[in-house]
DRENKOL-562631 format. One line per 10 residues: for each residue x negated, y, z of C-alpha. Coordinates in nm, 3 decimals. Example, Ala and Ser with C-alpha at 12.3 -4.5 7.8 and 13.67 -1.06 7.14 Angstrom:
2
-1.230 -0.450 0.780  -1.367 -0.106 0.714
END
This chain:
120
2.988 3.555 -1.385  2.681 3.337 -1.333  2.652 3.011 -1.527  2.607 2.690 -1.327  2.455 2.507 -1.623  2.083 2.439 -1.614  1.880 2.544 -1.913  1.709 2.257 -2.098  1.368 2.419 -2.043  1.421 2.429 -1.665
1.518 2.062 -1.659  1.212 1.976 -1.871  0.986 2.177 -1.642  1.117 2.003 -1.330  1.076 1.661 -1.493  0.720 1.748 -1.598  0.636 1.836 -1.239  0.814 1.550 -1.062  0.721 1.253 -1.283  0.344 1.272 -1.215
0.411 1.316 -0.843  0.628 1.001 -0.838  0.372 0.808 -1.043  0.092 0.910 -0.808  0.293 0.801 -0.504  0.313 0.443 -0.628  -0.004 0.245 -0.675  -0.026 0.089 -1.021  -0.147 -0.269 -0.984  -0.380 -0.225 -1.283
-0.590 -0.003 -1.053  -0.702 -0.320 -0.872  -0.949 -0.573 -1.012  -0.775 -0.911 -0.999  -1.092 -1.082 -1.126  -1.266 -1.007 -0.793  -1.098 -1.176 -0.500  -1.180 -1.048 -0.150  -1.115 -1.195 0.192  -1.181 -0.961 0.482
-1.147 -1.006 0.857  -1.146 -0.724 1.104  -0.957 -0.511 1.351  -0.659 -0.293 1.263  -0.744 0.068 1.345  -0.423 0.220 1.206  -0.104 0.081 1.054  0.176 0.229 0.845  0.503 0.053 0.778  0.672 0.287 0.532
0.775 0.297 0.167  0.662 0.244 -0.096  0.402 0.016 0.068  0.282 -0.054 0.416  -0.088 -0.019 0.487  -0.357 -0.075 0.743  -0.700 0.070 0.807  -0.911 -0.238 0.868  -1.246 -0.209 1.041  -1.482 -0.479 0.921
-1.854 -0.510 1.000  -2.015 -0.212 0.828  -1.706 -0.070 0.659  -1.350 0.049 0.715  -1.103 -0.044 0.442  -0.768 0.107 0.342  -0.555 -0.202 0.272  -0.233 -0.163 0.072  0.033 -0.409 0.184  0.380 -0.497 0.051
0.693 -0.284 0.090  0.827 -0.300 0.447  1.148 -0.477 0.341  0.948 -0.762 0.186  0.716 -0.793 0.485  1.018 -0.802 0.717  1.188 -1.075 0.508  0.870 -1.282 0.509  0.822 -1.262 0.883  0.587 -0.967 0.934
0.769 -0.694 1.128  0.607 -0.358 1.204  0.520 -0.485 1.553  0.294 -0.747 1.391  0.057 -0.475 1.269  -0.063 -0.338 1.601  -0.384 -0.136 1.617  -0.642 -0.348 1.797  -0.516 -0.675 1.643  -0.760 -0.894 1.457
-0.637 -0.992 1.110  -0.759 -1.143 0.787  -0.650 -1.017 0.445  -0.703 -1.161 0.098  -0.659 -0.956 -0.215  -0.828 -0.740 -0.475  -1.054 -0.434 -0.460  -0.955 -0.101 -0.613  -1.144 -0.038 -0.938  -1.258 0.314 -0.851
-1.219 0.348 -0.472  -1.469 0.124 -0.296  -1.282 0.171 0.036  -0.944 0.036 -0.084  -0.797 -0.304 -0.157  -0.453 -0.450 -0.234  -0.363 -0.742 -0.010  -0.195 -1.052 -0.148  -0.170 -1.218 0.192  -0.240 -1.133 0.552
-0.302 -1.358 0.851  -0.192 -1.217 1.187  -0.195 -1.420 1.511  -0.259 -1.741 1.315  0.039 -1.685 1.082  -0.024 -1.623 0.710  0.227 -1.407 0.524  0.237 -1.393 0.144  0.284 -1.031 0.041  0.337 -1.057 -0.335
END
């Protein structure tokens, strides 16, 4: 008869594999430099409205940024539905640059169609 109990080493191995994957999936806020505030304006080229955080690719003069937004549930509660992040829309974002990825920032607020939404 085969045992249905998991061996402790198998459980440990699975945990060792899954924990780094989960940690990588969520951006740690210490990765962003809160001493350097940025405000960018540009055109949304791509938008994602999924967990753990929404995002946009923002084309600004001379550079395209990957902008990390809030979780979709928070954006929805604060008045920014997925339809508010349409590619082609002009927006402004304020936030902090990533410490090691010069193409990424974390947004604290976003202004879309004249409406500013606090994300944090």
